[in-house]
C-alpha positions in Angstrom: 139.7 79.1 59.9 140.8 76.2 61.2 139.8 73.0 60.1 138.3 70.2 62.0 137.4 66.2 60.2 137.6 68.0 57.1 134.9 71.2 58.0 135.2 74.1 60.3 135.5 73.7 64.2 132.3 74.0 65.9 131.8 76.9 67.8 131.8 76.6 71.4 128.7 79.0 71.8 126.4 76.6 69.5 126.8 74.0 71.4 123.8 73.4 73.7 124.1 73.3 77.2 123.8 69.9 79.2 120.9 69.2 81.5 122.8 70.0 84.6 124.0 73.1 83.4 120.5 74.3 83.1 119.6 73.2 86.4 122.3 75.1 87.9 121.7 78.2 85.7 117.8 77.8 86.9 118.9 77.5 90.7 120.9 80.5 90.0 118.4 82.4 88.5 115.8 81.6 91.1 118.2 82.1 94.1 119.2 85.5 92.6 115.6 86.4 92.2 114.7 85.9 95.8 117.6 87.6 97.3 116.4 90.3 95.2 112.6 90.2 96.7 114.0 89.6 100.5 116.5 93.1 99.6 113.5 95.1 98.5 111.1 93.5 101.0 109.5 97.2 102.4 109.1 98.0 98.4 106.6 95.1 97.7 103.6 96.3 99.7 103.6 99.6 97.5 104.4 97.9 94.5 101.7 95.1 94.9 98.8 98.4 95.8 100.3 100.3 92.2 99.8 97.1 90.3 96.3 96.5 92.1 95.6 100.3 91.2 96.1 99.9 87.6 94.5 96.8 87.1 91.6 98.9 88.4 91.6 101.6 86.1 93.1 99.8 83.2 89.4 99.0 81.7 88.8 102.8 82.2 91.9 104.1 80.4 91.6 101.3 77.6 88.0 102.1 77.0 88.2 106.3 77.2 91.5 105.8 75.1 89.6 103.6 72.4 86.2 105.6 72.3 87.7 109.3 72.7 90.6 108.4 69.9 93.4 110.0 72.7 96.8 108.8 73.2 96.9 106.7 76.1 99.6 109.0 78.4 97.1 111.8 77.7 93.9 110.1 79.2 96.1 108.9 81.9 97.2 112.5 82.9 93.5 113.2 82.3 92.3 110.6 85.2 95.1 112.1 87.5 94.1 115.4 87.4 90.5 114.6 87.8 91.0 112.0 90.8 93.4 114.6 92.4 90.9 117.4 92.0 88.2 115.1 93.6 90.4 114.7 96.8 91.2 118.5 96.8 87.4 119.0 97.0 87.0 116.5 99.5 89.6 117.8 101.8 88.6 121.1 101.2 84.7 120.2 102.2 85.5 118.0 105.0 89.0 119.3 106.4 87.6 122.1 108.4 84.8 120.4 110.3 87.3 117.2 110.9 89.8 119.6 112.3 87.4 121.3 114.3 86.1 117.9 116.0 89.6 116.6 116.5 90.9 120.0 118.4 87.6 119.1 120.7 88.7 115.6 121.1 92.1 116.2 122.0 90.9 119.1 124.8 88.6 116.4 126.0 91.3 113.8 126.2 93.9 116.7 127.9 91.1 117.1 130.5 90.3 113.3 131.1 93.9 112.8 131.5 94.3 115.4 133.9 91.5 114.1 136.2 93.1 110.6 135.6 96.6 112.3 137.0 94.7 113.7 140.0 92.9 110.4 140.7 96.2 108.0 140.2 97.8 110.6 143.0 95.4 110.3 145.7 95.6 106.9 147.8 93.3 104.1 148.1 92.5 101.9 151.1 90.7 98.9 150.2 90.2 96.3 153.1 92.4 98.4 155.5 95.3 98.0 152.9 96.5 101.4 151.5 97.3 101.5 147.8 99.8 104.2 146.0 98.8 104.1 142.6 101.3 106.0 141.1 104.0 103.6 142.1 102.1 100.8 140.2 101.9 102.9 137.4 104.5 105.9 137.4 104.9 109.4 137.9 101.0 110.4 137.1 102.2 113.9 135.8 104.1 112.0 133.0 100.9 110.2 131.6 100.0 113.5 129.8 103.7 113.4 128.2 103.1 110.0 127.1 100.3 111.0 124.7 101.1 114.8 124.0 104.9 114.7 124.3 107.6 115.7 121.9 108.6 112.0 121.4 104.8 110.9 120.5 104.3 113.9 117.9 108.0 113.6 116.4 106.9 109.8 115.6 103.8 110.5 114.1 105.3 113.0 112.2 108.0 110.9 110.7 105.2 108.0 110.3 103.0 110.6 108.2 106.4 111.4 106.1 107.3 108.2 105.5 103.7 107.3 104.5 103.7 110.0 102.1 106.8 108.7 100.3 105.1 105.3 99.6 102.2 107.3 98.1 104.1 109.1 95.9 105.7 105.7 94.8 102.7 104.2 94.8 101.2 106.9 92.3 104.1 107.1 90.3 104.8 103.5 89.7 100.4 102.9 88.7 101.2 106.0 86.4 103.8 103.9 84.5 101.8 100.7 84.8 98.8 102.0 83.2 100.9 104.0 80.7 103.0 100.8 79.2 100.9 97.7 80.4 99.7 96.4 77.0 103.4 96.3 75.7 104.5 94.9 79.4 101.9 92.4 79.0 103.4 91.1 75.3 107.1 91.1 76.7 106.0 88.9 79.8 104.3 86.6 76.9 107.1 86.6 75.1 109.5 85.2 77.3 107.8 82.1 77.0 108.9 79.6 74.4 107.1 79.3 71.2 105.5 76.2 72.0 104.0 77.4 75.5 102.5 80.9 74.3 99.3 79.3 73.5 99.3 78.0 77.3 100.5 81.2 79.0 97.7 83.3 76.8 95.3 80.8 78.6 96.6 81.1 82.0 96.9 85.2 81.5 92.2 84.7 80.3 91.9 82.4 83.2 93.4 84.5 86.0 92.4 87.2 84.6 89.2 86.1 85.1 89.7 85.2 88.7 90.6 88.7 89.4 87.3 90.1 87.7 85.2 87.4 89.6 87.2 88.8 92.8 86.3 92.8 92.3 82.8 91.8 91.3 82.2 90.2 94.8 84.3 93.2 96.6 81.9 95.0 95.1 79.0 93.5 96.1 80.4 93.1 99.8 81.0 97.5 99.3 77.3 98.1 98.7 76.2 95.2 101.6 78.4 97.2 104.1 77.4 100.4 102.7 73.5 99.8 102.5 73.6 98.2 106.1 75.8 100.6 107.8 73.2 103.5 106.5 70.3 102.2 107.6 72.0 101.3 111.0 72.9 104.5 111.8 69.6 105.6 110.3 68.1 103.5 113.4 70.9 105.0 115.9 69.6 108.5 114.7 73.8 110.2 113.5 73.4 112.9 111.7 75.2 112.5 107.7 73.8 108.6 107.8 74.0 108.4 104.0 77.4 109.7 103.9 78.6 107.7 106.6 77.6 104.6 104.9 78.7 105.7 101.6 82.1 106.6 103.3 81.9 103.2 104.8 81.1 101.0 101.6 83.9 102.6 99.8 86.7 102.2 102.4 85.5 98.2 102.8 87.9 97.6 100.4 91.1 98.4 102.6 90.4 95.2 105.4 90.6 96.1 108.7 91.8 99.5 108.1 89.1 101.0 105.9 85.9 99.7 108.2 87.7 101.2 111.2 88.8 104.6 110.1 85.1 105.0 109.0 84.3 103.6 112.7 86.3 106.3 114.2 84.9 108.8 112.1 81.2 108.0 112.6 82.1 107.9 116.8 83.4 111.4 116.4 80.1 112.6 114.9 78.1 110.6 117.7 80.3 111.9 120.5 79.7 115.8 119.4 76.4 115.8 118.1 74.6 112.8 119.8 71.3 111.3 118.1 68.4 112.6 116.4 65.8 110.9 118.0 67.3 108.5 120.3 66.9 109.7 124.4 70.2 108.8 125.0 73.5 110.8 126.2 76.4 111.0 123.5 78.7 108.3 125.1 75.5 105.6 124.8 75.7 106.8 121.1 79.3 106.3 120.5 79.1 102.8 122.3 75.9 101.9 119.8 77.7 103.1 116.8 80.6 101.3 117.8 78.6 97.9 118.3 77.0 98.4 115.1 80.4 98.7 113.0 81.6 95.4 114.9 78.2 93.4 114.1 78.5 94.3 110.7 82.4 93.8 109.8 81.8 90.3 112.0 78.8 89.3 109.8 80.6 90.5 106.7 84.2 88.8 107.6 82.7 85.3 109.2 79.7 84.8 107.0 79.7 86.9 104.1 82.8 87.6 102.7 83.8 83.6 102.8 80.3 82.7 100.8 80.7 85.4 98.3 84.5 84.8 97.5 83.6 80.7 97.6 81.0 80.8 95.0 82.7 83.5 92.8 86.3 81.9 92.8 85.6 78.1 93.5 87.6 78.1 96.5 86.0 76.6 99.8 84.6 79.1 102.5 87.0 78.2 105.1 89.9 78.4 102.9 88.6 82.1 102.4 88.5 82.7 105.8 91.4 81.4 107.1 93.6 82.7 104.3 92.4 86.5 105.0 92.7 86.1 109.1 96.1 84.2 108.5 97.2 86.9 106.0 96.0 90.2 108.0 98.2 88.4 111.3 101.4 87.3 109.2 101.2 90.2 106.1 99.0 92.6 107.5 96.6 95.0 105.5 98.0 94.4 101.6 98.1 90.7 102.5 94.5 90.3 103.6 93.7 92.5 100.4 94.8 90.3 97.8 95.2 87.2 99.7 91.7 85.8 97.9 92.6 86.3 94.1 96.0 85.3 95.3 94.8 82.0 96.0 92.3 81.4 93.3 95.4 82.2 90.9 97.6 79.4 92.5 95.0 77.4 92.3 94.7 77.9 88.4 98.6 77.5 88.0 98.6 74.4 90.2 95.9 72.6 88.3 97.6 73.6 85.2 101.3 72.3 86.4 99.3 68.8 87.8 97.7 68.2 84.5 100.9 68.9 82.5 103.3 66.5 84.9 100.6 64.1 84.6 100.5 64.5 80.8 96.7 65.4 81.1 95.0 68.0 79.0 95.0 71.4 81.0 91.8 72.6 79.5 90.0 69.6 78.0 87.0 71.2 76.3 89.3 74.2 74.5 89.7 73.3 70.8 91.0 76.4 69.7 94.4 78.1 70.2 93.7 81.5 72.3 94.9 84.3 70.3 96.6 87.7 71.5 94.3 90.1 73.1 94.5 92.9 70.2 91.6 94.7 71.8 94.2 95.5 74.6 96.9 95.9 72.5 95.2 99.2 70.8 96.0 102.2 72.6 99.7 103.2 72.6 99.6 103.2 69.0 96.6 105.6 68.8 
């Protein structure tokens, strides 16, 4: 062994990094992470949905595991089997009626397009000027091909196949997150240095409370939308108003898309069945149904959602409204679904960083150190 000043030479690996080296390593790490996120940007949406579903079902899985004293993996498998059975039962119950209505709607649309083609093939005289609609809109015989040709059907088939693949990714990812979340959480905690462990656990509890309050607020919104839709459809006289109200309330958790799907389902029923007591034709009942859904969504999104989320998450109602609208436009459905709790999370993290930067106590009313959450670490060891 070589000697250095009367002793062994220092090992280069034992030398602490300089400040510049640490900053360079941090920059390279963040840059690499951002590149990976950009490359996998198409995967972020399904992963966020899987994480959200895992968060929703984790309390149920943890409680069932503790009470039944069963392995966590077995409880998750049983949950998947039950949910799959319910989906199959719903599909078998409603699929025939939905297919019949869709088939009738398709025939009506084809008839409507055929009549439109004949109308556009005629010449229109206005104030002595002859207008040929087909010169403006193109060949009228191609209109039906635009809607029912091979290319639209192929595009629909491709989209359905892609969406099915993403659904499988979401289901598998949710399963693994539910199975290993306690270990994953403790692993994330372990990444922090010892002096920051209590802060990280406190931040986790604060962020967890934000998401719990968000879910409670969303549950209130779903109940409101479901009940008001049910009562409104009863006034319109639509058959199955209670079931449609329940479906609309459940789908309201998906911004824009969920209520839109429920609205079109109600419109199909209105078109085929009409009203049970209003002396109006079916098209007028369809229009009333559309107006009812639009009015309920306007009240919910413009006034009720900002007020409820503001009171539960301590965010200004204008920030909630603008955040949902902007994320829906920029990030789509997933962004609108998660933007409110994400804003609450950023507010907590930002407040913590501000206090640490200004050398202030981030939690002046908390005297005790938060210990590991043993209640959530239970089940894998059962």
